[in-house]
N, C-alpha and C positions, 0 to 999 in steps of 0.2 A: 407468167413466171414471176416469182418474187425474188429479188436480189437486194439484200440489206448490208450496206457497208458498215463496219464497226471498227472503231479505233483499237489499237493494241498498245501495249507498253512501249513498243518501238515506234517512234514517230514516222519512220520510213516504211512501215508495214501496216496494211489494212486487211482485215478479215471480211470477206464477202460471203455472207451466209445465204444459202439457197433454200428453196422450198422442196428440194429433191436431192438425190445423191449427185455429187459433183463428178464422180468417176464411175466406171463400170465395175469397180471393185478394187480395193487396195488404194494406196497412196500413189500420187504422181508428182514428181518434181521436175520443173523445167527451168533451165538456166542456159547461159551462153554455151553453145556447143552441143546442146541436147538434140536428139533426133526428133523432128517435128511429128513423125508418125507415132512416137511413143506417147505423146501427150498433145493431141490436136488442140484442146482448150488452152493448155499452157503455151503452145506455140502461137496461138491467136492473140493471147494477152501480151506475150513477150514482143510480138511484132509491132505493138503500138509504140514502142520506144520508151525510154526512161524507166524500164523495168529491169531489175537485176535477178529476180527469182520469183517463181510461181510454184506454190505447193497446194495440191488439191487432195482432199480426203473427206470421207463422210459427207456432210452436207455443206461444206464450205471450201472456199478458195482463198488462200492467203497470198497477197501480192506485196513484194518489196520493191520500192522505187529507188531511183538514184537520189542523192542528196539535193540536187538542183531541181528536181521535178516538183510540181505543185499538185497536191491531191485534188484541189478544186477543179483542175483541168483534167487530170488523169482518171480519177474515180468514175466520172460519168462514161468515159470511153471504155473502161474496163467492164462496167455494168452492161454496156451495149454489146461488147464482145461476148460476154457470157450469155446474154439473151440470144444473140445471133447463133452462137454455137449450139444451144439447145433447140433453137428453132429449126436449124438445118438437120440436127440429129433426129428430130421428130418426123422429118419428111420421109 
């Protein structure tokens, strides 16, 4: 699985482009108070901490972090969560 982080105009948001569809169809948004069953991938990324919003559609996942979080630490963990999600989904 290929996951490519790409910067966005918002320094607190990164677009993670995938080599496949990120959802089963349609867009999914996950933020504080969202139902984890509605977006298992969003819930997994949100659970990493320092994340304020996860938006998945088409072949990418956009993640917004808190002001204090550091992308150099958070981005590899997000890539891992995405890879793990699709590894489990393929099982």
